[in-house]
Every structure is written in C-alpha cells, then in structure tokens.
C-alpha positions in Angstrom: 0.0 0.0 0.0 1.3 3.4 -1.0 1.7 5.8 1.9 0.9 9.4 1.0 3.6 11.8 2.0 2.5 14.2 4.8 3.4 17.9 5.0 6.0 18.7 7.6 4.6 20.4 10.6 7.3 23.0 10.2 6.3 23.9 6.6 3.6 26.5 5.9 1.0 25.8 3.2 1.2 28.1 0.2 -1.6 30.6 -0.2 -2.5 33.2 -2.8 -3.9 35.5 -0.2 -1.6 38.5 0.0 -1.4 40.8 3.1 -3.3 44.1 2.6 -0.6 46.1 4.3 -3.1 48.5 5.8 -0.3 50.0 7.8 1.7 51.0 4.7 2.5 54.6 4.1 2.5 56.4 0.8 5.6 57.6 -1.1 6.8 59.1 -4.4 9.6 57.4 -6.3 12.2 60.0 -7.2 15.2 57.8 -8.4 16.0 54.3 -9.4 19.4 52.7 -9.2 20.2 49.0 -9.7 17.2 47.7 -7.9 17.1 50.3 -5.2 14.6 53.0 -5.1 14.8 56.5 -3.5 11.3 57.4 -2.2 10.1 60.6 -0.7 7.4 60.2 1.9 4.2 61.9 0.8 3.6 65.4 2.4 7.1 65.7 3.6 8.7 67.2 0.4 12.4 66.5 0.4 12.7 66.4 4.2 12.4 62.6 4.4 13.8 60.5 1.6 14.4 56.8 2.2 15.8 53.8 0.3 13.5 50.9 -0.6 13.5 47.6 -2.4 10.7 46.0 -4.4 8.8 43.3 -2.5 8.6 39.9 -4.1 4.9 40.0 -4.2 5.0 42.6 -6.9 6.1 40.0 -9.3 7.4 41.4 -12.6 5.8 44.8 -12.1 8.3 47.5 -12.7 8.7 50.5 -10.4 9.7 53.7 -12.2 10.4 57.4 -11.3 7.1 59.1 -10.7 5.3 56.1 -9.3 3.2 56.5 -6.2 3.9 53.5 -4.0 3.0 52.0 -0.6 5.8 51.2 1.8 6.3 49.0 4.8 9.3 48.1 7.0 11.8 50.6 8.2 10.6 53.9 6.9 12.7 56.0 9.2 15.1 57.0 6.4 18.1 56.4 8.7 21.4 55.4 7.1 21.6 51.7 6.2 17.8 51.1 6.5 15.7 49.6 3.8 12.0 49.8 3.3 9.9 47.6 1.1 7.6 48.7 -1.8 4.5 46.5 -1.5 2.1 48.2 -3.8 2.2 50.5 -6.9 -0.8 52.8 -6.9 -2.8 53.2 -10.1 -0.9 55.3 -12.6 -2.6 58.4 -13.9 -0.3 58.5 -17.0 2.5 56.4 -18.4 5.0 57.8 -20.9 6.4 55.0 -23.1 9.1 54.8 -25.7 10.6 52.1 -27.7 14.1 51.8 -29.1 15.4 53.7 -32.1 13.9 52.8 -35.5 17.2 51.2 -36.7 17.0 48.7 -33.8 14.7 46.4 -35.9 14.7 43.5 -33.5 12.1 42.1 -31.1 14.1 43.2 -28.1 14.6 46.6 -29.7 10.8 47.1 -29.8 10.1 46.4 -26.2 8.1 49.2 -24.6 10.1 51.1 -22.0 8.3 53.2 -19.3 10.1 56.5 -19.2 8.1 57.9 -16.2 4.8 57.5 -14.5 2.2 60.1 -13.4 3.6 63.1 -15.4 0.9 65.5 -16.5 3.2 67.7 -18.6 5.9 67.0 -21.1 8.5 69.7 -21.5 10.1 69.2 -24.9 13.4 71.0 -25.0 15.1 71.9 -28.3 18.0 74.2 -28.9 17.7 76.8 -31.7 21.4 76.3 -32.5 24.3 74.2 -31.4 22.8 71.6 -31.9 20.2 72.8 -34.5 16.5 72.1 -33.9 15.3 68.7 -35.1 11.6 68.9 -35.8 11.4 65.2 -36.5 12.3 64.5 -32.9 9.9 67.1 -31.6 7.1 65.4 -33.7 7.9 62.1 -32.1 7.7 63.6 -28.6 4.4 65.2 -29.4 3.0 61.9 -30.6 4.2 60.2 -27.4 2.7 62.9 -25.3 -0.7 62.8 -27.0 -0.7 59.0 -26.8 -0.1 59.2 -23.0 -2.6 62.0 -22.5 0.2 64.3 -21.3 0.1 68.0 -22.2 3.1 69.1 -24.3 5.1 72.3 -23.7 7.9 73.4 -26.0 11.1 75.1 -24.5 13.3 76.6 -27.2 16.7 77.2 -25.7 19.8 79.2 -26.8 17.6 81.9 -28.2 20.6 84.2 -28.0 22.2 82.2 -30.9 19.3 82.0 -33.4 15.7 83.1 -33.9 12.7 80.8 -33.4 10.8 81.7 -36.6 11.4 78.5 -38.5 10.4 76.2 -35.6 7.4 78.3 -34.6 6.2 78.5 -38.2 6.4 74.7 -38.5 4.1 74.3 -35.4 1.9 77.3 -36.0 -1.3 75.3 -36.6 -0.9 73.2 -33.4 -0.9 76.0 -30.9 1.6 74.2 -28.7 2.6 76.6 -25.9 6.2 77.6 -25.9 8.9 79.6 -24.1 12.1 81.1 -25.5 15.1 80.7 -23.2 18.6 82.1 -23.2 21.4 81.8 -20.6 20.4 84.9 -18.7 16.6 84.7 -19.3 14.3 85.5 -16.4 13.0 82.2 -15.0 9.8 83.6 -13.7 7.7 82.4 -16.7 9.3 79.0 -16.5 8.5 78.6 -12.8 4.9 79.7 -13.5 4.2 77.0 -16.1 5.8 74.3 -13.9 4.0 75.3 -10.7 1.8 72.6 -9.3 2.7 70.1 -12.0 4.7 66.9 -12.5 6.7 67.9 -15.6 9.0 65.4 -17.5 11.8 67.1 -19.4 12.9 65.4 -22.6 15.3 66.4 -25.3 18.6 65.6 -27.0 21.8 65.9 -25.0 23.4 69.3 -25.3 20.2 71.3 -25.6 20.5 72.8 -22.1 18.2 70.5 -20.1 20.5 70.0 -17.2 21.6 73.7 -17.3 18.1 74.8 -16.9 17.4 72.3 -14.1 20.5 73.5 -12.2 19.3 77.1 -12.5 15.9 76.2 -11.2 17.2 74.1 -8.4 20.8 75.2 -7.6 21.6 72.1 -5.5 20.4 69.7 -8.1 23.9 69.1 -9.4 22.9 67.7 -12.7 25.9 67.0 -15.0 26.3 69.4 -17.9 28.1 68.5 -21.1 29.1 70.1 -24.4 28.0 69.5 -27.9 30.3 67.3 -30.0 32.0 68.4 -33.1 29.4 66.6 -35.3 26.6 68.6 -33.8 25.2 65.9 -31.5 25.0 66.2 -27.8 27.1 64.1 -25.5 25.1 62.1 -23.0 25.5 63.7 -19.5 22.5 62.7 -17.3 22.5 58.9 -17.1 19.2 58.2 -15.3 15.8 59.9 -14.7 15.4 61.7 -11.4 12.5 63.7 -9.9 13.5 66.9 -8.3 11.2 69.1 -6.1 11.0 72.7 -7.4 10.8 75.3 -4.7 7.3 76.7 -5.0 4.2 77.6 -3.0 2.6 74.3 -4.1 4.3 70.9 -4.9 6.0 71.0 -8.2 8.2 68.2 -9.6 10.7 68.2 -12.4 11.6 64.8 -13.8 14.9 65.2 -15.7 15.5 62.3 -18.1 18.7 61.2 -19.8 19.4 62.9 -23.2 18.0 60.7 -26.0 18.6 60.7 -29.7 15.3 59.2 -30.8 11.8 58.4 -29.4 10.7 55.1 -30.8 6.9 54.9 -31.4 6.3 51.2 -32.1 3.9 51.2 -29.1 1.7 53.8 -30.8 -1.0 52.6 -33.2 -1.2 54.0 -36.7 -4.5 55.6 -35.8 -3.0 57.2 -32.7 0.0 58.4 -34.7 -2.3 60.6 -36.8 -3.6 62.3 -33.6 -0.1 63.6 -33.1 -0.7 65.6 -36.2 -4.0 67.4 -35.5 -3.4 69.8 -38.4 -3.7 66.8 -40.7 -6.7 65.0 -39.2 -9.4 67.0 -41.0 -7.7 66.3 -44.3 -8.4 62.6 -43.9 -12.2 62.9 -43.6 -12.7 62.3 -47.3 -10.2 59.5 -47.6 -11.5 56.1 -48.7 -12.1 53.4 -46.1 -8.9 51.7 -44.9 -6.7 54.4 -46.4 -3.3 54.1 -44.8 -2.4 57.7 -45.8 0.9 56.8 -47.3 2.3 58.3 -50.5 1.4 55.0 -52.2 -2.3 55.5 -51.6 -3.5 57.1 -54.8 -6.8 58.2 -53.4 -5.5 59.6 -50.1 -6.9 63.2 -49.8 -4.0 64.4 -47.6 -2.0 65.6 -50.6 -4.9 67.7 -51.9 -5.4 69.0 -48.4 -1.8 70.2 -48.2 -1.9 71.5 -51.8 -4.9 73.7 -50.9 -2.8 75.3 -48.2 -4.6 73.8 -45.2 -1.4 72.3 -43.7 2.3 72.6 -44.1 3.9 70.1 -46.6 6.7 69.5 -44.2 4.2 68.2 -41.6 2.8 65.7 -44.1 6.3 64.5 -45.0 7.1 64.1 -41.3 3.9 62.1 -40.7 4.6 59.8 -43.5 8.2 59.3 -42.4 6.9 58.1 -39.0 4.3 55.9 -40.7 7.1 54.3 -42.8 9.4 53.8 -39.8 6.6 52.3 -37.8 5.7 49.9 -40.7 9.4 48.8 -40.7 9.0 48.0 -37.0 6.2 45.6 -37.3 7.1 42.1 -36.1 
C-alpha cells in the first residue's frame, strides 16, 4: 500500500492571499538605481527620503520614477535602513518609448516606461548648437498625446538663433512655448511648472540640465558640451525627480538625453492624432486608407496643396508611418 507523504509540521502551506498592508505609508519614487529606489514620503517634500526595495509579491511589475507607492518596513530613512515597496498605486499616465527605428529586433521594440504620473511633457530643443530637429519634436508630441500628457515646448539658446522657422512649423498646433537664453528670467518657467509633474525630454546638449540647475541650484545635474558633429554628449544617465521650490508641490523629472523616441507602441491611428493639423484632411479618404504616399486616393495631398497644412508636416507624418511599418514584427 502506498503511503501518502504528509506535510511537515514546520512547513507553511502556500496561499494566494496577500497581506493588505493596511499600515503601509505612501511615497513618491524620485530615483531608481540598480534595484534600489529612492522614495520621498508623501507630504514631507524633500525632508524625508528613504531607500526601498521592491517586494517579491509585486512579481514582474516595474517601479519607475514618478510612481506613487505603498511602503512597509523601516521607513525612518536612517542610514543603512531599507523599506519595502509592497504596492504600486494606479498610474494616472504612463509615458512610453521604444528603441530607435534602426533597432529592428524584437528586443529593440520592447516598450520602456520613461516615467509615470507626469501631467506635462517639456520638450526641449535648442535653436542652434545643436540645431533644432523637428522630427524628434514630432515624435515627442505623438508620445505625449498618446499618453494624454500636455506638451510644452522650450526653445533654448535663443541668443544664438531666432525661433521663426520652428514656430512657423508648429503654428497650426498652438503648442505653448517659451524662449530661453542663458540669462533669461526664469519667472515664466516657474509659472508654467508650478503645481505640475513635468517630465523634461530632449537631445543631449540642448540645455536641459543647465536649466534644471538654474531652477534648483543644489540639483547638481551633469552638464556637457555638444560634440564636433553637432550631437550632444550624454550627460544625465538616469531619470530623477526633483522638487521645485514653490508655493505648491511642483516636480521636475529630468531624463537622460536621448537621440530618438521610438513609437512602435503607438498605433497607426493614434499616430495621426499627433498631427492634429492633418486630421481633418483625412475625412474624405476612402475606407482603410493608410495615408501613405502609395495610396493614390489619399486626400491628404490635396489638403496640403490647398494650403490647409504645411507640406513639411505631411512629410514628417509619412516618415513616421514608414518607420513604424518597418518596426512591425
């Protein structure tokens, strides 16, 4: 007769019931570094920051800068202590990007969360040194609209070149913008950042970290120069959230300088919404029109020819369509 093995009295039966952690306190993730998370306790500003690790019960859920989390364990913030993140609160927004278009591999198209819970994207572009790249700005706008984050354009180095070409290109979108120079008054900048969680994105060398250091003198963000080929050298190496001195909580999330903003995670339909000046021009398109140059009956060409939109915008839209098509698995 087979004898059924009995469970050891010392072993504890497995259960799917997870503790509710009703005693957990809330925090805001401001930095991530090799599996350790710097978390600011809610309502304490920068007065109490602690180090935490991700609890095993979170499984594969990633914790990113901007996440609001629940913490247990040692939450004193004392040196050498370690709290545990046991819950990630529902995200109000998620800014995603995929790899550069030339990384045409399955791994290269994995979605990467840039930040969570941002309500404003500050797209920074220099007017010179390096020159403005409207293709990159277009990608950022698409990503912002897809994440339901309000875009804001900061044009830096206004002492070196005028903004006319860039502003003319985006005239139909009514994207709010500010012109910045090294000695510019930062009052208008502080005003548009007040009470918001703003994620700063832009190529390296456009003055992102310089502006952050002016706004928050003790931020200590690394500043680099533009290389001889006109591309910025990478200086900031990881995203970090910084509290902006203000009458109400205001956060700046400074991200590493990036050279592209992959959009494989954005559907073709959503891609069009990043070009609101072209949307009306597709109303008379035949069903299932893909709006590429190969679609003979696409009405976008006639829409642009009639002067309703800038031809450069249509070219940019179709370049993104083509690059996205090349990313399909």
